[in-house]
C-alpha positions in Angstrom: -98.8 182.0 7.4 -100.4 185.9 7.9 -104.1 186.5 7.5 -105.7 189.7 6.8 -108.7 191.6 5.4 -109.3 191.8 1.9 -111.0 195.6 2.5 -112.4 195.6 -1.6 -113.9 191.9 -1.5 -115.4 192.8 1.8 -116.8 196.0 0.1 -118.7 193.5 -2.5 -119.4 191.3 -0.1 -121.5 193.9 1.3 -122.9 195.3 -1.6 -124.0 191.8 -2.2 -125.8 191.5 1.7 -127.4 194.6 0.8 -129.4 193.6 -2.6 -130.0 190.2 -1.0 -131.7 191.8 1.5 -133.0 195.3 0.2 -131.0 197.5 2.2 -129.9 200.4 1.1 -127.2 203.2 1.7 -130.0 205.4 3.2 -131.0 202.4 5.2 -127.9 201.7 6.9 -126.7 205.0 7.5 -130.2 205.5 9.5 -129.7 202.0 11.4 -125.8 202.6 12.3 -126.8 206.1 13.1 -124.2 208.3 10.7 -124.6 211.6 9.7 -124.1 210.5 6.0 -123.5 207.5 4.0 -119.5 208.4 3.5 -119.0 205.8 5.9 -120.7 203.2 4.2 -119.7 204.2 0.7 -115.7 203.9 1.6 -116.9 200.0 3.1 -118.5 199.6 -0.3 -115.3 200.8 -2.5 -112.7 199.0 -0.1 -111.6 202.3 1.3 -112.0 201.0 4.9 -113.2 197.9 6.2 -116.6 198.5 9.1 -115.1 198.5 12.4 -116.2 195.5 15.0 -118.6 197.3 16.2 -120.1 197.8 12.9 -119.4 194.5 12.1 -121.5 193.2 14.9 -124.2 195.6 13.9 -124.1 194.6 10.4 -124.5 190.9 11.6 -127.3 191.3 13.1 -128.8 193.4 10.6 -127.9 190.8 7.3 -128.6 188.0 10.0 -125.2 186.2 9.0 -122.0 185.8 10.9 -119.1 187.9 10.6 -117.2 185.3 9.2 -119.9 185.8 5.9 -119.2 190.0 5.8 -115.5 189.3 6.1 -113.0 188.4 3.3 -110.0 187.1 5.0 -107.2 186.2 2.6 -103.7 184.6 3.6 -100.6 186.3 2.4 
């Protein structure tokens, strides 16, 4: 069986973790050093998933393992 990341559900997970940790899109933008919030909005909408580098940083920001951020499903 093949596994893949569900981008939409991962985005929903990131939004949930942001709410739980009282972190805004702007907070993430500044912490991750983005010029704009476009990448974060793309993650939240499921258009993109964070790079491995950003997943490592998100796991530190949210104080959770990367596996709690990603939603992995089997085909």
